[in-house]
Structures are given as C-alpha cells and as structure tokens.
C-alpha positions, 0 to 999 in steps of 0.5 A: 499499499502506497501511503501519502500522510500530512499532505493538503490535498487538492479537491475539486472544490476544496483543500483539506488535510487527509491521508491518501491510500493506493493500491495496484496504481488506483486510490483505495481510500481517503481517510483522516486517520490510518494506521501504518501496516507492515510493508506500507510505502509511506510518503510523509507530505509535511504539509505539501500540497497533494494535486492530482497529476496535471494533463497537458491535451496540446502539447507539440514536444518537450525536453528537444523532442518533438511529437512530430517524430517518428522514433517512438522513443523521442515521444516517449522522451517528450512526455517525461521531460514534461512529468518532471514538472508534473504533467503525468498525462499527455496527449502529443500535438501534431503540426500541420503536414501531409497526410502520409507524414502524419500518419507515421507520426501517428503510428509513432506515438501509437506506438509510444502510448503503449510502451510508456512506463513512467508517462501516460500518453493518452492519445493524439491531437491533431492541430490541423492541417484543416485550417485557415491559411490566414490565421496560419500562425506559426503553422507552415503554409505549405502543409495546410490542406483541405479535407475534400481533396486530403481526407483524413479518413486513412488517420482515423483508422490508425488508432481509436485514441485519437481524440482531438482534431483542430479545424477551421470551420469556415473551410471548404469541407470543414463542417463535414469534417466536424460531422466526421469527427462527432461520429468518431468521438473525436473532439472537434476544435475551431483552430487557426480560423477565420470564422465569424460568430455566426459560422461558430454557430453552424459548426457547432451543430456540426460537432464543434465544441472546443477553441483551440487556444483561444485569442491565438490565431483566431478572429476576434471582434473584427470589422467588415467594411464599417461594421463590427463583426463578432469572431471566434473569441466572442463565440468561444467566451459566450456560448456556454457549450464550448470549452476554451483552451487557454494557454496560461504562459502569461506571453501568449494571454496577459493577465487581464485576458486570463481574468476575462476567460476565467470570469466568462467561461468558469473552471469547468469550460476553461482549461490550461494547455501549454502548447509547448513546442520541443524546447520546453521542459528543457534549457533554452536561452534567451536570444537564441534562434532555433529550428521547429520540427516543422522547418519553420525558425524560431527565437526565444526572446523576451521570455517567448518564443516567436517567429524569426521574423517576430511576426507572431508568437510560435507556441510556449516554451511553459510547462502546466506547473508555470500555467497553474502558478499563473492563474494561482499567484497572478490572476488570484484564482483559488489554487484548487480551481487553478489546479482543476484546470489543468486536471479534471476539465481537460479530463473531461473534454477528452473523455478520461474524467472517470479515471483521471483528473481528480483524487477520489476513490477509484481514480488513478493514483496520479499525483503531484506534490508541490509547495506554495509556489508550485515547486514540484517535489514529487511526481506520482503516476499509477501509485508509482514514485517518479 
C-alpha cells in the first residue's frame, strides 16, 4: 500500500488535510486517520499540497523532442520531460503536415503510448492540417490542406485514441469534417480560424465543441466595412457549450484576458494547455534562434518563442506547472480551481474524467506534491513514485 500522509489534498472544490491510500495503481481510500501496516510505502508530505497529476492535451514537444518524430522513443522522452514538471498525462499534438507524414507520426505516438512506463500518453491531437491560411500562426503554409482533396479517413483508421482535431470550420469541407469527428467521438476544435460568430454557431451544429488556444490565431471582433463582426473569441466566451483552451504562460495572454476568460467560462469550460514546443521542459537561452520540426525558424526572446521574423508567437516553452502558478499567483484564482483547469477539466474534454483528473476513490493514482509556489517535489504515476 502507498500511503501519502500529512498532505493538503486538493479536491475539485476545496483543500483539506487528508491521508490518501493507494493500491494497484488506484486510489483505494481517502481517510483522516490510518494505522500504518507492515510493508506500507509511506510518503510524509509534511504539509505540501497533493494535487492530481496535470494533464496537457495540447503540447507539441518537450525536452528537445518533438511530437512530430517518427521514433516512438522521442515521444516517450518528450512525455517524460514534462513529467518532471508535474504533467503525468499528455496528449502529443501534431503540426499541419502532409497526410502521409501524419500517418507515420500517428503510428509513432501509438507505439509510444503502449510502451511508455512512466508518463501516461493518452492519445493524439491533430492541430490541423485543415486550418485557415490567413490565421496560420506558426504553422507552415505549404502544409495547410483541404479535407475534400486530402481526406483524413486513413488517419482515423490507424488508432482509436485520436482524441482531438483542430480545424477551421469556415474552410471548404470542414463542416462535414466536424460531422465525421462527432461520429468517431473525436473532439472537433475550432483552430486557426477566420470564422465569424455566426459560422461558429453553425459549426456547433456540425459537432464542434472547443476552441483551440482562444485569442491566438483566430478572429476577434473584426470589421467588415464599417460594421463590427463578432468572431471566434466572442463565440468561445459566450456560447456555453464551447470549451476553451488557454495558454497560461502570461505571454500568449496577459493577466487581464485570463481574468476575462475565467469570469466568462469558469473552471468547467476553461482549461490550461501549454502549446509547448520541443524547446519546453528544457534549457533554452534568451536571444537564441532555433528551428522547429516543421522547418520554421523561431527565436526565444522576451521569455517567449517567436517566429524568426517576429511576426507572431510560435507556441510556448511553458510547462503546466507554470500555467497553474500563473493562474493562482497572478490571476488570483483559488488554487483548487487553478489545479482543476489543468486536471479534471481537460480530462472531461477528452473523456478521461472517470479515471483521471481528481483525487477520489477508484481514480488512477497520478499525483503531484508541490509547495505554495508550485515547485514540484514528488511525481507519482499509477501509484509509482517517479
């Protein structure tokens, strides 16, 4: 039995002292008193916070390894790099690429998920390739495809753990794509999109339910002639059915916008992602130029990764513990809510909320112990101390 005592346990709606008992990789019970038995593995938390393990469902790499690698060992190393920062479950996320390349990457991530011994690799997230050229952000323009001319069906047949696909619903064939995704229980996320509010309303009828990194690479209150038009951002904030991905690094979104999203969506519809590049969870140097896996040049400057021409941000180098800290310390949301945004809410989005994302009897024993500054002290996955 794994016994974690003297911990401030972070539940979904409160924090309280408790003892957590684990057996066979699951939470066996949560109690106030426990008599230690012979053979128990005791962790004395000494007043640290015990949180569910963080769950990052939009992350492109880490530890200098990319989710676009066709070597499954690189995917495992990427996941383990983030594991050190408290992310116990991860959904590797692809970049816009040719279908044949995405097929190879899919098989690589599938193999990594089957062979990973420490980090939980839950499935796959395709960010594109069916996105808007106008709002491509750091995606390579030559790899933006059309689902009519380049259908994704071969991808879907490779693995039953394709969890999310980001697409621009205003593009030709992308509403029909949403219907396909809904039939396969794949989350259809509005991504890199020039859609209007009305187009988002239409997209919801075709299965779209999520917005990819809201405020980044999408429309927000733009003008057509002299009239203002509401866009993806306004739809994401005001339509209750939509969940919103939020890059919480304080670079993609400032404090004020994080507060606004929190006020409008709440912790059940707002969740934290890193959008982390291969340079996340690694040592990177200010004012240094790097090359992404998709060939795009980027520079790390002002604590953010930018395209080399400085025309746009290019993904983040944050970890989820940074995002949780920012929501707690800078945006001033209660710690248990900041944690929920990085645990239960993303688990709910991808359908893992019956096994992961909270500390409750029967759930997987994935935990992080940290102090009040979210400095990670211990990481546990499936009852194993990492």
